[in-house]
C-alpha positions in Angstrom: -53.8 21.2 -4.0 -56.7 18.8 -3.1 -56.1 15.4 -1.8 -59.2 13.9 -3.3 -58.5 10.3 -4.5 -60.4 11.0 -7.6 -57.9 13.8 -8.5 -54.6 11.8 -7.9 -55.3 9.0 -10.4 -56.9 7.9 -13.7 -59.6 5.3 -13.7 -58.3 2.3 -15.6 -61.6 0.6 -16.1 -63.1 3.6 -17.9 -60.5 5.9 -19.4 -63.2 8.6 -20.2 -63.7 9.1 -16.5 -59.9 10.1 -16.1 -60.7 12.1 -12.8 -63.8 10.4 -11.4 -62.7 7.6 -9.5 -65.8 7.0 -7.4 -66.2 10.7 -6.6 -69.5 11.0 -8.5 -70.9 7.7 -6.9 -70.9 9.4 -3.6 -73.1 12.3 -4.9 -75.7 13.1 -2.2 -77.7 16.3 -3.1 -79.9 16.6 -6.1 -77.5 19.1 -7.6 -74.5 16.9 -7.3 -76.4 13.9 -8.7 -77.3 15.9 -11.9 -73.8 16.6 -12.2 -72.9 13.0 -11.7 -75.4 11.9 -14.3 -73.8 14.5 -16.8 -70.4 13.2 -16.2 -71.1 9.4 -16.1 -72.5 10.0 -19.6 -69.7 12.0 -20.7 -72.1 14.7 -22.0 -69.6 17.6 -21.9 -67.1 15.9 -24.2 -70.0 14.7 -26.8 -71.7 18.1 -26.9 -68.4 19.8 -27.5 -66.8 17.5 -30.0 -69.7 16.8 -32.0 -70.7 20.4 -32.0 -67.0 21.3 -33.2 -67.3 18.7 -35.8 -70.7 19.8 -37.4 -69.5 23.3 -37.3 -66.1 22.5 -38.9 -67.7 20.5 -41.7 -70.4 22.9 -42.3 -68.2 26.1 -42.3 -65.6 24.4 -44.0 -67.8 23.3 -46.7 -69.1 26.8 -47.1 -65.8 28.3 -47.4 -65.3 26.3 -50.6 -68.1 28.0 -52.4 -68.2 31.5 -54.2 -70.3 33.1 -51.4 -68.3 31.7 -48.6 -65.1 33.0 -50.2 -66.7 36.4 -50.6 -68.0 36.5 -47.1 -64.7 35.9 -45.4 -62.6 38.1 -47.6 -62.9 41.2 -45.8 -62.1 39.2 -42.5 -59.0 37.5 -43.8 -57.8 40.7 -45.7 -57.6 42.6 -42.4 -56.0 39.9 -40.4 -52.2 40.6 -39.7 -51.9 36.8 -39.3 -53.1 35.5 -42.5 -53.8 38.7 -44.8 -51.0 37.7 -46.8 -53.0 34.3 -47.5 -55.4 35.8 -50.0 -52.6 37.9 -51.8 -50.5 34.6 -52.4 -53.4 32.3 -53.4 -56.1 34.8 -54.2 -59.7 34.6 -52.4 -61.1 31.4 -54.1 -58.1 29.2 -53.6 -57.2 30.7 -50.3 -60.8 30.2 -49.1 -60.8 26.6 -50.3 -57.5 26.1 -48.2 -59.0 27.4 -45.2 -62.2 25.3 -45.8 -59.9 22.3 -46.4 -58.2 23.1 -43.1 -61.3 23.0 -41.1 -62.7 19.8 -42.8 -59.3 18.1 -42.1 -59.6 19.2 -38.3 -63.1 17.9 -38.1 -62.0 14.5 -39.6 -59.0 14.3 -37.1 -61.4 15.0 -34.2 -63.5 12.1 -35.6 -60.6 9.8 -35.7 -59.7 11.1 -32.3 -62.6 8.8 -30.9 -60.5 5.8 -31.8 -57.0 7.1 -32.0 -56.7 10.0 -29.5 -53.5 11.5 -30.7 -55.4 12.4 -34.0 -58.0 14.3 -31.8 -55.1 16.1 -30.1 -53.8 17.2 -33.8 -57.4 18.2 -34.6 -57.6 20.2 -31.6 -54.3 22.0 -32.2 -55.2 22.8 -35.7 -58.5 24.5 -34.4 -56.6 26.2 -31.8 -54.5 27.8 -34.2 -57.6 28.9 -36.4 -59.6 30.2 -33.6 -56.5 32.2 -32.3 -56.4 33.7 -35.6 -60.0 34.4 -36.1 -60.2 35.6 -32.6 -57.7 38.2 -33.4 -59.9 39.5 -36.4 -62.3 40.8 -33.5 -59.6 43.4 -33.0 -58.3 44.0 -36.6 -61.6 44.2 -38.4 -63.5 47.6 -38.4 -67.1 47.5 -37.5 -66.9 44.8 -34.7 -67.7 47.4 -32.1 -70.3 50.2 -32.6 -71.8 53.1 -30.7 -75.4 53.0 -29.7 -77.1 56.3 -30.4 -78.1 58.1 -27.3 -75.8 56.5 -24.9 -72.8 58.3 -24.4 -69.1 56.7 -24.0 -70.6 53.1 -24.5 -69.4 50.9 -27.0 -71.3 47.3 -27.9 -70.4 44.5 -30.2 -72.0 44.6 -33.6 -73.3 41.5 -35.2 -69.9 41.1 -36.9 -68.4 41.4 -33.6 -70.5 38.8 -32.0 -69.9 36.6 -35.1 -66.1 36.9 -34.4 -66.3 36.8 -30.6 -68.0 33.2 -30.7 -64.6 31.9 -31.8 -63.3 32.8 -28.3 -65.6 29.9 -27.1 -64.5 27.7 -29.8 -60.8 28.4 -28.8 -61.9 27.2 -25.2 -63.5 24.1 -26.8 -60.2 23.4 -28.7 -58.2 23.5 -25.6 -60.8 21.2 -24.0 -60.6 18.7 -26.7 -56.7 18.6 -26.6 -56.9 17.8 -22.9 -59.6 15.2 -23.2 -57.8 13.5 -26.1 -54.5 14.0 -24.3 -55.6 12.3 -21.2 -56.8 9.2 -23.4 -53.7 9.2 -25.3 -51.7 9.1 -21.9 -53.7 6.1 -20.7 -53.4 4.3 -24.0 -49.6 4.8 -23.9 -49.5 3.5 -20.4 -51.7 0.5 -21.0 -48.8 -1.7 -21.9 
């Protein structure tokens, strides 16, 4: 365990910099100064949260269209976790429910900028979503293909790459839960 002061306490003046109590102001090399500049401006959080919000609003809206419902039908139908979903609701309403869930998560992340516990809830919803969609990489046929002329090697198809990107989105979801969680803890302890 490190004994750096910056890793022991939160920064009460700037709750966004939970673990940076002066550590970055001591940057000496150009490389650490770049890191300090990025951290001081909260760029990782902004890129992750805005990227997630845009993706969820866009994808959620698309799923609420006929072509969107048609596009996800083979993926949802092959999932052991939500394959029942389209059997119960049908592809159109089922896809609408998935789209509304994505839009709701995006709105909760937006609200999380002001009310961190809402951001935690949005991150929990996306964690569940991306755990489910990441599992479709294994359950959907055609995600891994053989390349002619290369024996014993398998590669991700475009479908496989499309699904595998959800592993990264899962990581972003965990990051957002952590970020909003730190902010919520600071708000709870403010008094």
